[in-house]
N, C-alpha and C positions, 0 to 999 in steps of 0.2 A: 504494500500500500504506500510506503514511503516513496518508492520510485514513481508511482502514478501521481502522487501529489507534487513531487519535485519537478518531474520532467513532462507532465501532461497538463494537469490542472493549473499549476502555477503559471507556466508560460501562456496558457489560454487566457487566464484572467488578466495577466500583465498586458497582453496584446489589446484586449478590450479596453482596459484602463487607459493605455497610451492613445488609442484611437479616439476615445471620448474626450480626453484632456486636450487634444489638438483641435477639437471642434468648438471648444468654449473660449470665451474672451478672457476669463480670469479664473484662477483656482488657488487654493491654499494648501501648502505643504507643511506638515508638522512633523517634528522629529521627537522621538521618545526613547531615551537610552535607559535601559533597566538591566537587572540581573536575572538571567534565566535560571530558575531553580532546578530544572531538569538537567540541562547540560553544564550547569555550574560555570557559565561564561557570560560575558557582557553581551547584550543584545540591543541592536538599534532597530526600532520600529519606525516606519515611514507611513504617515497618514496623508492621503490626498483627498481634499474636499472640493466639490464644485457643484454648480447648479446645472442639472440636466434639462436642456430645453425641450427634449422630446416628452418627458414625463412631468415637467414642471415641479420637480422635487429632487431631493438629494437621495440617491440610491444607496441602500445599505446592502452590501454584499455578504453580510453575515447571515447564514441560513437560520431559519426559524427552528428552534429545538423542538417545538411542539409538532411540527410536521416534517420530520426528516425524510429525505429521499435517498435510499441506498442504491448504489450502482453495483450490479452483478458483473464483475470483471473476471471472475474465475481465479485460477491460481497464477501467482506471479512467477513467470518462467525464469526471470533473472535471479530472483531470490532462491528458487530451487537450485539453480545452477551454482550459485555461491555456496549453498549448503552442501551440495554434492562434492564440490571441489574441496571444501574444508574437511569433509568427512574422509575423502580419499587421502588427503594430506596427513591426517592423523593416523590413518591406517599404515602408512609407510614410515612415519616418524622421521621425516626429513628435517624438521625444525627450520623450515624456510622463514617462518614468521620471526623467530628470534634473530636469524641472520640478517634479513632485510631491515628489521627494526634497528639492529645494532649498527648497521652501516650508516643509517641516518643519524641516530643519536650520538654516534661517535664524534661527529663534527658539529652537532647542534649546540648552540650557546657556548662554543669553545673557540674563541678567536685565535688562541695559540695553536691549536691543532689545525685549524683551517689555514693559518699562515704557513705552518710546516708542510702541509699537504701541497699547497700551491708552490712553495719554494722547492719542494722535492721533485715534483713531476711537471712543473710549469703548466698546471691545469687549474682552471677557475670554476669548474663544475663539480657539484657534490651530489651524493645520493639523495633521492627524493623520499618523502615520508610514505611509509607503508601503512595502509588501512587494513586491519586484520579481518574486518567483517565485510569487505568488498573485494574478494580475491580476484574476480575476473576483471575488475576495473584497475588493477595494479600493473597493467602491461607496461606503462611508461616507467614505473618504478623498477621493474625487473630489467627492462631494456637499459636503463641508466646504470644499474649495478653491473650488467654484463659488459658494458663499455668501460666502466671504471675498475673492473675486477683486476686486471693486471697492475694498475696503478695502486689499488688498495693493497694488493699483495706486496708490492715493492715498499709501500709505506710501512706496513706491519713488519717486514723483515729488516728494514734499515732503522726504524725507530724502536730502540730496545726499551720501550716503556710499557710493554704489554703484560708483563708479569711472567714469572717462571712457569706457572701452570699452563698458560696459554701457549707459550713458545714450545713447551714439551709436547703439547697435544697436537701441534701442527705436523703432519707427515711430510717427508721430503718429496715423495712422489706417490701417485696412486698405484697400488699393486694390481695384479691381474684379478685377485680375489675381490678387491673393492670394486673394480670395474664390472665384474660379473654380478656382484651384489647390487650395484646401481641399476643394471639392466633389469634384474629381477624385480627390484622395487618399482621401476618404471612400469613394468607389466602389471604389477599389483595395483599401482595407482590408477592406471587407465581402466582396468577391470572393475575396480571398486567404484570409480567415478561413473562409469556407464551403468552399472547395476543400480546405483542410487538414483540416477536420472530416470532410468526406465521404470523404477519403482514409484517415483513421485510425479514425474512429468506426464501430462496428457499425450496421447498418441498423435494428436493433431499438430503438435509443434514440429516445425521443420528440423529442429535439432535432433529430436528423437527419430524422425524418419531417416535422417542421414547417418545414423549409427552403423548401418550396414557397410558403409565405406571403410570402417575401421577393422573389418574382418581380415585376417591375414591372407585368406584366399583371394579376396578382392584386391588387396594391395599388391599381391604377387602377379595375378593374372590380368588385372585391369587397373594399372596404376593411374591412368588418366581419369577414370571414374572415381577412384579413391581421392585423388587430388581435388576434383571438383566438389 
């Protein structure tokens, strides 16, 4: 529901408001800064008031609580996809959440580390913030870490302030056993993800209908179909 409100209902109301404001001669904009008790953060509310010439009154966009109108929108496919991805991630225990978050908070609010990182690799870009409950929307975060991974490794190896335990835990190179384990975990991850999606998602979703392209026989015999 949060995605429907944020990306469908909110833009729709915003477009209507902008269109009506452009048609009037005068309007009033009020700002109200308060503390949101739910998110525990500061919140800026913007109120726009104007006289609607069509109805000769001020429209109130607040719905009447006595006569609610519920919209039947069905299951949220994006929410189910996030949940399935997170469930598969817990199944293989890759700890990507800790890794991606650590990459960001390593340099957050630390001018000294940011300066050392820039001076060491001559690079002024840093890892982006990872959102743990929006896995599929973290593509930019993962892409940034992939680009910076060689530089982060160089930074960790040359800056001997990581602690004895962290340096001891870093392997020199990946062994054949670890590579095989990683491939097995990838297979487990994809299998668990697909099982969870098939279990929760309706069959009408194109994502569910396209699961057949992930079958090994389809990938081997019809690579073009699998790629599509």
